[in-house]
C-alpha positions as CSV (number, residue, x, y, z in Angstrom):
1,X,-31.9,-75.8,-259.7
2,X,-33.7,-73.0,-262.3
3,X,-37.0,-71.4,-261.1
4,X,-39.0,-73.5,-263.5
5,X,-38.0,-77.0,-261.7
6,X,-38.6,-75.5,-258.1
7,X,-42.1,-74.4,-259.5
8,X,-42.9,-77.8,-261.4
9,X,-41.7,-79.6,-257.5
10,X,-44.3,-77.3,-255.3
11,X,-47.0,-77.4,-258.4
12,X,-46.4,-81.6,-258.1
13,X,-46.3,-81.1,-254.2
14,X,-49.3,-79.1,-253.8
15,X,-51.6,-81.6,-256.7
16,X,-50.7,-84.8,-254.6
17,X,-51.6,-83.2,-251.4
18,X,-55.0,-81.9,-252.7
19,X,-55.8,-85.4,-254.3
20,X,-55.2,-86.7,-251.1
21,X,-57.3,-84.6,-249.8
22,X,-59.9,-85.4,-252.0
23,X,-60.0,-89.2,-251.6
24,X,-59.8,-88.5,-247.8
25,X,-62.9,-86.2,-247.9
26,X,-64.9,-88.5,-250.2
27,X,-64.1,-91.2,-247.8
28,X,-65.2,-89.7,-244.9
29,X,-68.6,-88.8,-246.9
30,X,-69.4,-92.5,-246.5
31,X,-72.3,-92.3,-244.2
32,X,-73.5,-89.0,-245.4
33,X,-73.9,-90.4,-249.1
34,X,-76.0,-93.5,-247.5
35,X,-78.0,-91.0,-245.6
36,X,-77.2,-92.6,-242.2
37,X,-76.9,-90.7,-238.9
38,X,-73.1,-90.2,-238.1
39,X,-70.7,-88.2,-236.1
40,X,-68.3,-85.6,-237.7
41,X,-65.0,-86.6,-237.4
42,X,-62.6,-85.0,-235.8
43,X,-59.2,-86.2,-237.3
44,X,-58.7,-87.4,-240.9
45,X,-56.3,-89.8,-239.3
46,X,-57.5,-91.1,-236.3
47,X,-61.2,-90.5,-236.8
48,X,-63.6,-91.1,-233.8
49,X,-60.7,-93.1,-232.2
50,X,-58.3,-89.7,-232.0
51,X,-58.8,-89.1,-228.3
52,X,-58.2,-92.9,-227.6
53,X,-55.2,-93.0,-229.8
54,X,-53.7,-89.9,-228.1
55,X,-54.5,-91.2,-224.7
56,X,-56.7,-88.8,-223.5
57,X,-59.3,-91.1,-223.2
58,X,-59.1,-95.1,-222.4
59,X,-60.6,-97.5,-225.0
60,X,-64.0,-97.9,-222.5
61,X,-64.1,-94.3,-222.2
62,X,-63.9,-93.5,-225.9
63,X,-66.5,-96.1,-226.8
64,X,-68.8,-94.5,-224.0
65,X,-68.7,-91.7,-225.4
66,X,-69.2,-92.4,-228.9
67,X,-72.0,-94.1,-227.7
68,X,-73.6,-91.1,-225.7
69,X,-72.9,-88.9,-228.6
70,X,-74.8,-90.8,-230.8
71,X,-78.2,-90.7,-229.1
72,X,-80.8,-90.3,-229.6
73,X,-80.3,-92.3,-233.0
74,X,-80.8,-96.5,-232.4
75,X,-77.7,-96.7,-234.6
76,X,-75.1,-94.5,-236.2
77,X,-71.6,-94.3,-238.3
78,X,-68.4,-93.3,-237.3
79,X,-64.7,-93.6,-238.3
80,X,-61.7,-95.7,-236.5
81,X,-59.3,-94.4,-238.4
82,X,-60.3,-94.6,-241.9
83,X,-62.5,-97.4,-241.7
84,X,-66.3,-96.7,-241.6
85,X,-68.1,-98.5,-238.6
86,X,-71.5,-98.4,-237.5
87,X,-72.7,-98.3,-233.8
88,X,-75.6,-100.3,-232.7
89,X,-77.5,-98.8,-230.0
90,X,-81.1,-100.1,-230.1
91,X,-81.7,-103.2,-227.7
92,X,-83.6,-104.9,-230.4
93,X,-81.2,-104.2,-233.5
94,X,-78.5,-105.9,-231.2
95,X,-80.9,-109.1,-230.8
96,X,-81.0,-109.1,-234.3
97,X,-77.0,-109.0,-235.0
98,X,-76.6,-111.6,-232.1
99,X,-79.4,-113.8,-232.4
100,X,-81.9,-113.5,-234.9
101,X,-80.0,-112.5,-238.2
102,X,-76.6,-114.0,-236.6
103,X,-76.3,-115.8,-240.0
104,X,-75.1,-112.8,-241.3
105,X,-73.1,-111.5,-238.6
106,X,-70.7,-114.4,-237.7
107,X,-67.7,-113.0,-238.8
108,X,-65.8,-111.1,-236.5
109,X,-63.8,-109.1,-239.2
110,X,-60.6,-109.2,-237.1
111,X,-56.9,-108.5,-238.2
112,X,-55.4,-110.3,-235.3
113,X,-55.4,-113.8,-236.4
114,X,-52.0,-114.1,-238.0
115,X,-51.0,-116.8,-240.2
116,X,-47.6,-116.4,-239.0
117,X,-48.2,-116.1,-235.6
118,X,-50.2,-119.3,-234.2
119,X,-50.7,-118.2,-230.9
120,X,-53.1,-115.4,-232.2
121,X,-55.0,-118.0,-234.4
122,X,-57.7,-118.5,-231.3
123,X,-61.3,-118.5,-231.5
124,X,-61.8,-114.7,-230.5
125,X,-59.8,-113.6,-233.6
126,X,-60.6,-116.4,-236.3
127,X,-63.1,-115.6,-238.9
128,X,-65.2,-117.3,-241.8
129,X,-65.4,-121.0,-242.3
130,X,-62.1,-121.3,-239.8
131,X,-64.2,-120.0,-236.9
132,X,-67.6,-121.7,-237.6
133,X,-65.8,-125.1,-237.7
134,X,-63.5,-124.3,-234.5
135,X,-66.3,-122.8,-232.7
136,X,-68.5,-126.0,-233.1
137,X,-65.9,-128.2,-232.1
138,X,-65.1,-126.3,-229.2
139,X,-68.7,-125.7,-228.2
140,X,-69.0,-129.3,-226.4
141,X,-66.2,-128.5,-224.1
142,X,-67.9,-125.8,-222.6
143,X,-70.9,-127.9,-221.6
144,X,-71.8,-127.9,-217.9
145,X,-71.1,-131.8,-217.6
146,X,-67.5,-130.7,-218.8
147,X,-67.0,-127.9,-216.7
148,X,-68.3,-130.3,-213.5
149,X,-65.3,-132.8,-214.4
150,X,-63.0,-130.0,-213.9
151,X,-64.0,-128.9,-210.5
152,X,-61.9,-131.1,-208.7
153,X,-58.8,-129.1,-209.7
154,X,-60.4,-125.7,-208.9
155,X,-61.2,-127.4,-205.5
156,X,-57.8,-128.5,-205.0
157,X,-56.5,-124.5,-205.8
158,X,-59.5,-123.6,-203.2
159,X,-58.1,-125.8,-200.3
160,X,-54.5,-124.4,-201.2
161,X,-55.6,-120.9,-201.1
162,X,-57.0,-121.6,-197.6
163,X,-54.3,-123.2,-196.4
164,X,-52.0,-120.2,-197.5
165,X,-54.5,-117.7,-196.1
166,X,-54.2,-119.6,-192.8
167,X,-50.2,-119.6,-192.7
168,X,-50.5,-115.6,-193.1
169,X,-53.2,-114.8,-190.7
170,X,-51.2,-112.5,-188.7
171,X,-49.8,-110.7,-191.8
172,X,-50.7,-108.3,-193.8
173,X,-52.0,-109.7,-197.2
174,X,-51.9,-108.2,-200.8
175,X,-55.1,-109.7,-202.1
176,X,-54.9,-108.6,-205.6
177,X,-51.6,-110.3,-205.8
178,X,-52.8,-113.7,-203.8
179,X,-55.7,-113.6,-206.5
180,X,-53.7,-113.4,-209.4
181,X,-51.7,-116.0,-208.1
182,X,-54.8,-118.2,-207.2
183,X,-56.2,-117.5,-210.4
184,X,-53.3,-118.5,-212.2
185,X,-53.2,-121.8,-210.5
186,X,-56.9,-122.5,-211.2
187,X,-56.5,-121.8,-215.0
188,X,-53.3,-123.5,-215.5
189,X,-54.7,-126.4,-213.9
190,X,-58.1,-126.5,-215.8
191,X,-56.7,-125.3,-218.8
192,X,-53.3,-126.5,-219.4
193,X,-53.4,-129.7,-217.0
194,X,-50.5,-128.5,-215.0
195,X,-50.0,-127.6,-211.2
196,X,-47.8,-124.0,-211.1
197,X,-48.0,-123.6,-207.5
198,X,-48.2,-119.7,-208.0
199,X,-50.0,-119.6,-204.2
200,X,-46.4,-120.9,-202.7
201,X,-44.1,-119.4,-205.4
202,X,-45.1,-116.0,-206.4
203,X,-42.8,-115.6,-208.9
204,X,-43.4,-118.8,-211.0
205,X,-42.7,-118.9,-214.6
206,X,-46.4,-119.4,-215.6
207,X,-47.7,-116.2,-213.8
208,X,-44.8,-113.9,-215.2
209,X,-45.4,-115.3,-218.6
210,X,-49.1,-114.5,-218.0
211,X,-48.3,-111.1,-216.9
212,X,-45.8,-110.0,-219.8
213,X,-48.2,-111.1,-222.4
214,X,-51.0,-108.9,-220.8
215,X,-48.9,-105.9,-219.7
216,X,-49.2,-102.9,-222.1
217,X,-46.2,-101.1,-223.3
218,X,-45.3,-98.2,-225.7
219,X,-44.5,-100.7,-228.5
220,X,-47.7,-103.0,-227.8
221,X,-49.7,-99.7,-228.3
222,X,-47.9,-98.7,-231.5
223,X,-48.5,-102.0,-232.7
224,X,-52.4,-102.1,-231.8
225,X,-52.7,-98.6,-233.8
226,X,-50.6,-99.9,-236.8
227,X,-53.1,-102.9,-236.9
228,X,-56.0,-100.7,-236.5
229,X,-54.7,-98.3,-239.4
230,X,-53.3,-100.7,-241.9
231,X,-53.4,-104.4,-241.0
232,X,-51.4,-105.2,-244.4
233,X,-48.7,-103.3,-243.5
234,X,-48.5,-105.2,-240.2
235,X,-48.9,-108.5,-242.2
236,X,-46.2,-107.3,-244.4
237,X,-43.7,-106.4,-241.8
238,X,-44.4,-109.5,-240.0
239,X,-45.3,-107.5,-236.8
240,X,-46.0,-110.0,-233.9
241,X,-48.6,-109.2,-231.3
242,X,-46.8,-111.3,-228.6
243,X,-42.8,-111.6,-227.3
244,X,-40.9,-114.6,-228.8
245,X,-40.4,-115.5,-225.1
246,X,-43.8,-115.5,-224.1
247,X,-44.8,-117.8,-227.4
248,X,-42.1,-120.3,-227.1
249,X,-43.2,-120.7,-223.1
250,X,-46.8,-121.2,-224.2
251,X,-46.0,-123.3,-227.1
252,X,-43.1,-125.6,-225.2
253,X,-45.8,-126.3,-222.5
254,X,-48.6,-127.5,-224.5
255,X,-46.1,-129.4,-226.7
256,X,-44.7,-131.3,-223.9
257,X,-47.6,-132.0,-222.2
258,X,-49.5,-133.1,-224.8
259,X,-46.6,-135.7,-225.8
260,X,-45.9,-136.8,-222.2
261,X,-49.8,-137.8,-222.1
262,X,-49.5,-139.4,-225.2
263,X,-46.3,-141.4,-224.2
264,X,-47.6,-142.3,-220.9
265,X,-51.4,-142.9,-221.7
266,X,-52.4,-140.3,-219.2
267,X,-55.9,-139.2,-219.4
268,X,-56.9,-135.9,-217.2
269,X,-60.3,-134.3,-217.3
270,X,-59.4,-131.1,-218.4
271,X,-59.7,-128.4,-221.4
272,X,-56.3,-129.4,-222.8
273,X,-57.4,-133.3,-223.0
274,X,-60.6,-132.2,-224.5
275,X,-59.2,-130.5,-227.1
276,X,-56.3,-132.9,-227.9
277,X,-59.1,-135.6,-228.2
278,X,-60.6,-133.3,-231.1
279,X,-57.5,-132.9,-232.7
280,X,-57.2,-136.2,-233.5
281,X,-60.3,-136.1,-235.7
282,X,-59.2,-134.8,-239.2
283,X,-63.0,-134.1,-240.0
284,X,-66.1,-133.7,-237.5
285,X,-69.3,-135.2,-238.9
286,X,-71.3,-133.2,-241.5
287,X,-73.0,-130.8,-238.9
288,X,-75.9,-128.6,-240.6
289,X,-78.5,-125.8,-238.9
290,X,-76.7,-125.9,-235.9
291,X,-78.3,-124.0,-233.1
292,X,-77.3,-120.5,-234.7
293,X,-78.7,-121.7,-238.1
294,X,-75.3,-121.6,-239.7
295,X,-74.6,-124.3,-242.7
296,X,-71.2,-125.7,-241.9
297,X,-69.0,-127.3,-245.1
298,X,-69.0,-131.1,-245.1
299,X,-64.7,-130.7,-244.9
300,X,-63.7,-129.3,-241.4
301,X,-60.8,-127.1,-240.8
302,X,-58.2,-129.5,-238.9
303,X,-57.5,-128.6,-235.4
304,X,-53.6,-128.7,-235.2
305,X,-51.5,-128.6,-232.2
306,X,-50.9,-124.8,-232.7
307,X,-54.8,-124.2,-232.6
308,X,-54.9,-126.4,-229.7
309,X,-52.3,-124.0,-228.0
310,X,-53.9,-121.3,-229.0
311,X,-57.3,-122.1,-227.7
312,X,-55.8,-123.0,-224.5
313,X,-53.8,-119.6,-224.1
314,X,-56.8,-117.5,-225.0
315,X,-58.7,-119.1,-221.9
316,X,-55.5,-118.0,-219.8
317,X,-55.7,-114.6,-220.9
318,X,-59.4,-114.1,-220.9
319,X,-59.6,-115.6,-217.3
320,X,-56.1,-114.4,-215.6
321,X,-56.7,-110.2,-215.1
322,X,-60.8,-110.4,-215.2
323,X,-61.1,-113.0,-212.7
324,X,-58.5,-112.0,-210.4
325,X,-59.6,-108.3,-210.7
326,X,-63.2,-109.2,-209.7
327,X,-62.4,-111.4,-206.9
328,X,-60.2,-109.0,-205.3
329,X,-62.4,-105.8,-205.8
330,X,-65.2,-108.2,-204.3
331,X,-63.1,-108.9,-201.1
332,X,-62.0,-104.9,-200.8
333,X,-65.9,-104.0,-200.7
334,X,-66.8,-106.7,-198.4
335,X,-64.1,-105.3,-196.2
336,X,-65.9,-101.9,-196.4
337,X,-69.6,-103.4,-195.6
338,X,-69.5,-105.6,-192.6
339,X,-73.5,-105.9,-193.2
340,X,-73.2,-107.6,-196.6
341,X,-69.9,-109.7,-195.2
342,X,-72.1,-111.1,-192.4
343,X,-75.2,-111.8,-194.9
344,X,-72.9,-113.4,-197.3
345,X,-71.4,-115.7,-194.3
346,X,-74.7,-116.9,-193.1
347,X,-75.7,-117.9,-196.4
348,X,-72.6,-119.8,-197.2
349,X,-72.7,-121.6,-193.7
350,X,-76.4,-122.5,-194.7
351,X,-75.2,-124.1,-197.6
352,X,-72.1,-125.7,-195.9
353,X,-74.4,-127.2,-193.3
354,X,-76.7,-128.8,-195.5
355,X,-73.5,-130.5,-197.5
356,X,-71.8,-131.3,-194.3
357,X,-69.4,-128.8,-194.7
358,X,-68.2,-130.0,-198.3
359,X,-67.4,-128.0,-201.2
360,X,-69.1,-129.2,-204.2
361,X,-70.1,-128.4,-207.6
362,X,-73.7,-128.7,-206.7
363,X,-73.2,-127.0,-203.2
364,X,-72.0,-123.9,-205.3
365,X,-75.3,-123.7,-207.3
366,X,-77.3,-122.8,-204.2
367,X,-74.6,-120.2,-203.1
368,X,-77.0,-117.7,-204.6
369,X,-76.0,-114.6,-202.6
370,X,-72.5,-115.1,-203.2
371,X,-73.4,-115.0,-206.8
372,X,-75.3,-111.7,-206.5
373,X,-72.4,-110.2,-204.1
374,X,-69.7,-110.9,-207.0
375,X,-72.3,-109.9,-209.7
376,X,-73.6,-106.9,-208.3
377,X,-70.0,-105.6,-207.4
378,X,-68.7,-105.9,-211.1
379,X,-71.6,-104.2,-212.3
380,X,-71.0,-101.5,-209.5
381,X,-67.1,-100.7,-210.6
382,X,-67.2,-101.4,-214.2
383,X,-67.5,-98.5,-216.6
384,X,-66.4,-100.3,-219.3
385,X,-68.5,-100.0,-222.6
386,X,-68.4,-103.1,-224.1
387,X,-67.4,-103.3,-228.0
388,X,-68.0,-106.3,-230.2
389,X,-66.8,-106.1,-234.0
390,X,-68.9,-107.9,-236.2
391,X,-68.6,-107.8,-240.1
392,X,-71.7,-108.3,-242.3
393,X,-71.8,-111.2,-244.3
394,X,-75.3,-111.4,-246.1
395,X,-76.7,-114.6,-247.5
396,X,-79.1,-114.5,-250.3
397,X,-82.2,-114.6,-247.9
398,X,-81.1,-111.7,-246.5
399,X,-83.5,-108.7,-247.6
400,X,-82.4,-105.6,-244.7
């Protein structure tokens, strides 16, 4: 290769690199051009997500640090990888996003609802018209009346938990594991209509699959990073969020349960029954001006069995680790605070005496001190900075 060719290659490489730098620099001037307060990006690759992506900070710690760095501004711009994002810090502006102007912010802008992976198409991931319609269909399933119908299944699990603890009263008990198994039994009964008996069988398949779905690995972190950087590439490569084993398990569980109930004409007042009833309707009534002021299309999105499975699955994901951790931490703190434990016992005894030692849906509403203890404990131990992503979809009446 002669000198001219080498020189040409070097110049071409320099030109390409210079152009790429120009594009990145232009991208990272986004907030500056808009005259919006912003944080200087520490990395052209990761943006403000650098310390989180490299493992220096957890996701919660990273969000909290960004929130503090933007003080005293009510809002400010950042970059998550190469994507500009606006952080809202002012409570009044948050109210506008979540309530007053919610018609402009209903789209979560999620990249995780993958068409080739039905299990990811749950309410938390859906966007646009599909989200609006599915949300409208599912909202009645979370009413107080519907939850009250499921209370009997929760009580069955509570009774079993008490029995197991009584049997182990002379032994040392790992409460985190016990609360995890109890939570699995409650969710599987109320959401999937199944008795998994995790309290009696610690290695129950339902618990194993749930733990596998939630356990972070190096590969899951790589997938999450790729999704944040280039969701189109993730779609093109058809990279899945969950292991095939987990997906097949939950798909099989829901399909077999629904088929068995339909074949034997079985009705059970659980979440699966409620959503399968909705599944039988191809169209909902024309709903306009709902509680959020969102105008819905006359034609409804069909609630397929895949969507039913995804909704049941997200209830399991959302309730498993969170509920079991909250319960185990609360029990731990009670063991360290005998005075609070005694006051809680007195409050529970008072309610039980009134209801003749029966645990009922109504009696739980009166255990106010227990509610205070659990919520207070969650607040005291939680350093999690809450992040909710919304994409602005302004209508024609939007002025600001």
